[in-house]
Each structure stands twice: as C-alpha cells, then as structure tokens.
C-alpha positions in Angstrom: 49.7 -33.8 39.7 50.4 -36.0 36.7 47.9 -36.5 33.9 46.9 -40.2 33.7 47.9 -42.1 30.6 44.5 -43.7 30.3 41.1 -42.8 31.6 40.2 -44.5 34.9 37.2 -46.8 34.8 34.2 -45.0 36.3 32.9 -46.8 39.4 29.3 -47.3 40.4 27.8 -44.6 42.5 27.4 -46.8 45.6 31.1 -47.6 45.6 31.9 -43.9 46.0 29.1 -43.3 48.5 29.8 -46.1 50.9 33.4 -47.1 50.7 35.7 -44.5 52.4 38.9 -45.4 50.5 37.3 -46.6 47.3 38.1 -50.3 47.8 36.2 -52.6 45.5 32.7 -53.6 46.5 32.3 -57.4 46.1 28.6 -57.1 45.8 27.0 -56.0 42.5 24.1 -54.4 44.4 24.2 -50.9 46.0 25.3 -51.0 49.6 22.6 -48.5 50.7 18.9 -49.0 49.7 18.3 -45.5 48.2 18.0 -44.4 44.6 20.8 -42.6 42.8 19.1 -39.2 42.9 18.6 -39.4 46.7 22.3 -40.3 47.1 23.3 -37.0 45.5 21.0 -34.7 47.4 20.0 -36.4 50.7 23.3 -35.6 52.6 23.0 -32.0 51.6 19.4 -31.8 52.9 20.3 -33.5 56.1 23.2 -31.1 56.6 21.1 -28.1 56.0 18.4 -29.3 58.4 21.0 -29.9 61.0 22.5 -26.4 60.7 19.1 -24.8 60.9 17.9 -26.9 63.9 21.1 -26.2 65.9 21.1 -22.5 65.0 17.4 -22.1 66.1 18.0 -23.9 69.4 21.1 -21.8 70.1 19.3 -18.5 69.4 16.4 -19.7 71.5 18.7 -19.8 74.5 18.4 -16.8 76.8 22.2 -17.1 77.5 22.8 -16.5 73.8 20.9 -13.2 73.9 22.9 -12.1 77.0 26.1 -13.1 75.3 25.1 -11.1 72.2 24.4 -8.0 74.3 27.7 -8.4 76.0 29.5 -8.6 72.6 27.8 -5.4 71.5 28.8 -3.6 74.7 32.4 -4.7 74.3 32.5 -3.1 70.9 31.2 0.3 72.0 33.8 3.0 71.7 32.1 6.3 72.1 29.7 7.9 74.6 27.1 8.4 72.0 27.1 4.7 71.1 26.8 3.8 74.8 23.8 6.1 75.2 22.2 4.7 72.0 22.7 1.1 73.2 21.3 1.9 76.6 18.2 3.4 75.1 17.6 0.5 72.8 18.9 -2.5 74.7 15.5 -3.7 75.8 14.1 -3.3 72.3 17.0 -5.3 70.9 16.4 -8.1 73.4 12.7 -8.3 72.4 13.7 -8.5 68.8 16.1 -11.4 69.4 13.5 -13.2 71.5 11.0 -13.0 68.6 10.5 -16.4 67.0 10.4 -14.8 63.6 13.8 -13.2 64.1 15.2 -16.5 65.3 13.9 -18.2 62.2 15.5 -15.4 60.1 18.9 -15.8 61.8 18.8 -19.6 61.5 17.8 -19.4 57.8 20.5 -16.9 57.1 23.2 -19.0 58.9 22.1 -22.1 56.9 22.2 -20.4 53.6 25.6 -18.8 54.4 27.0 -22.2 55.3 25.7 -23.9 52.2 26.8 -21.2 49.8 30.3 -21.1 51.4 30.6 -24.9 51.3 29.3 -25.2 47.7 31.7 -22.4 46.6 34.7 -24.0 48.2 33.9 -27.4 46.7 33.4 -25.8 43.2 36.9 -24.1 43.5 38.3 -27.5 44.5 36.7 -29.2 41.5 37.9 -26.5 39.0 41.4 -26.6 40.5 41.9 -30.3 40.4 40.3 -30.5 36.9 42.7 -27.9 35.6 45.7 -29.7 37.0 44.6 -33.2 36.0 43.0 -32.3 32.7 39.9 -34.3 33.6 36.7 -32.4 33.3 34.2 -35.3 33.1 34.2 -36.3 36.7 31.9 -33.7 38.2 29.2 -36.3 39.1 31.7 -38.4 41.0 33.2 -35.4 42.6 29.8 -34.1 43.8 28.7 -37.5 45.1 32.0 -38.0 47.0 31.7 -34.5 48.5 28.1 -34.8 49.6 28.7 -38.3 51.1 31.6 -36.9 53.0 29.4 -34.3 54.7 29.0 -36.8 57.6 32.2 -35.2 59.0 30.5 -31.8 59.1 27.4 -33.3 60.7 29.6 -34.6 63.5 31.3 -31.2 63.7 27.9 -29.4 64.0 26.8 -31.7 66.8 30.1 -31.4 68.7 30.1 -27.6 68.4 26.4 -27.4 69.4 27.1 -29.3 72.6 30.2 -27.2 73.4 28.4 -24.0 72.7 25.3 -24.9 74.7 27.3 -26.1 77.7 30.1 -23.4 77.7 28.4 -20.4 76.1 31.3 -20.1 73.8 29.1 -19.3 70.8 32.1 -18.2 68.7 34.2 -21.3 69.5 36.0 -23.7 67.2 37.8 -26.9 67.6 41.3 -25.8 66.7 44.5 -24.4 68.3 42.8 -21.0 68.8 41.3 -22.6 72.0 44.8 -22.1 73.5 45.1 -18.5 72.2 43.3 -16.8 75.1 43.3 -13.0 74.8 44.5 -13.0 71.2 43.1 -10.4 68.8 40.3 -12.2 66.9 40.7 -10.0 63.9 44.4 -10.8 63.4 45.7 -12.8 60.5 47.3 -15.5 62.7 44.1 -16.0 64.8 41.9 -16.4 61.8 44.4 -18.6 59.9 44.8 -21.0 62.8 41.0 -21.0 63.4 40.6 -22.4 59.9 42.8 -25.4 60.7 39.8 -26.9 62.5 40.0 -30.6 63.3 36.9 -31.4 61.3 38.0 -29.3 58.3 41.2 -31.2 58.1 39.4 -34.5 58.6 36.9 -33.6 55.8 39.7 -32.6 53.4 41.6 -35.8 54.0 38.5 -38.0 53.6 37.6 -36.2 50.4 41.2 -36.6 49.1 41.2 -40.3 49.9 38.0 -40.9 48.1 38.9 -38.8 45.1 42.4 -40.1 44.6 41.5 -43.2 42.6 39.3 -41.1 40.3 42.2 -38.9 39.4 44.8 -41.7 39.5 46.8 -40.0 42.3 48.0 -40.7 45.8 45.6 -39.6 48.5 48.4 -37.7 50.1 49.2 -35.7 46.9 45.5 -34.8 46.6 45.3 -33.9 50.2 48.3 -31.5 50.0 46.9 -30.0 46.8 43.6 -29.3 48.5 45.3 -27.8 51.6 47.3 -25.5 49.3 44.1 -24.4 47.5 42.3 -24.0 50.8 45.1 -21.8 52.2 45.1 -19.7 49.0 41.4 -19.2 49.3 41.7 -18.1 52.9 44.5 -15.6 52.1 42.4 -14.1 49.2 39.3 -13.7 51.3 41.2 -12.4 54.4 42.9 -9.6 52.5 39.6 -8.8 50.8 38.0 -8.5 54.3 35.5 -11.3 53.7 34.8 -13.8 56.4 35.7 -17.2 54.9 34.2 -20.4 56.4 34.2 -24.0 55.3 31.9 -25.4 57.9 29.5 -24.1 60.6 
C-alpha cells in the first residue's frame, strides 16, 4: 500500500455507518436516529445476543444431545474408554439437558466468538496501520467494522436454520460441503472451511468501506486483508489452536 501524500478528510460517523461504499451523504443529518455512542456498541450487542440465543436454542434441541453423544462414541478408541462412556452416558445426557449447562455452553460460545472476532479485527487494524503509516483512524476502523457485523448476523441466522433442519451442527457455508468423508483435522479441510461465503463477504465489505479512509482501492485493501487472514490461519493451525472469524 502507498502512504497518502495528504491526510484524508475525516468523515462524519453516519457516513461510515450507513453508506456501504462511502459515497457522500447529501444530507447534513445522521441517516440513522441513534447517538454516536450507540452506533459504536449497538451492533456488537446485537451480534452477541444473536449468538447466545441461537446457541441456547440449538443446545436445547434433543437432536443436538444425540449428535453430541454420537460424536463422542465416534472418537472412542479403546475398550476402557467405551466402558467408561457406557457407564456415564446417561449422566452426561442429564448434564447436557440441564438449563444451567446450556446457559454455560451458550455463554462460552458467545465469549469465544467475540474474543476471536475482536482479536482478528485488532490484527487487521495494526497491520493496515503499519503499512499505511496512519495510526489515528481507530475510531473509524471500529465503527466500520461494527456496522459491517450485519453480514455475520445473516451468517448466524443462515447457519442456525441449516443446523436446525439438517442436524449438521458442525457445518459451514463453504466448499467443505462437497468434501464428504474428508479428514476434518487436515490442513486442506480447515483452510477451505475458513473460506466461508460470509467471511469473504464481510472482508470485502470491510475493505470497500475502509478504502477511502486509507486512500486506497477497495481491491487492494481486500487482497491485503485476505493475505493477513491466511497468515493468521496458518499461524494458529500450526500452533494447534482453533481459529474462527465468525460463528
């Protein structure tokens, strides 16, 4: 990326929040009737509540419990493990059926998703700031990122419907849907799984909105974010850490 010759004029917050490609707003008034503070945090709160609600509904489904038990059975490799599972299967089912446990699982999933997303966005901001030399755009970066979470809201809704109807609770909307029987722990499977339709959509929308702030083409920013995203995946994969961008 090139360093701009002159600092780009800082737009009003509602221009970043409402206009996907940062075209000029002809009206001097905000295009949404909410205060600035709410514009920064409201999308995050809505996203967190969505993840928690869908997680709780999924874990309340008896089919989810059956699927969880089947996954545990599939990973049993010794006779001792099989005997232990048989002795405690009913207890484990009762634990999963407990509302408190479902609240714990849903809360854990929500926190995990938010921490992963926030960490990824922070890496993006640091990376683009290092390359562009602009370190005073964090407020715009955060506002653009949070307002772009509508993509992940749509993703959560789509996955919830698919999971509920098909019982594919570990599914994703990517080319791994065509990799039946593949080793889910392999590098190729995990890499292709990260190329989720909604992940790519989010990164492109984020790039299109950020491009004018950094005086760059949206395509250049998009390619840059893809490179950073792939490097993060490689790092976490070889460290044995499960990397996710969205839930």
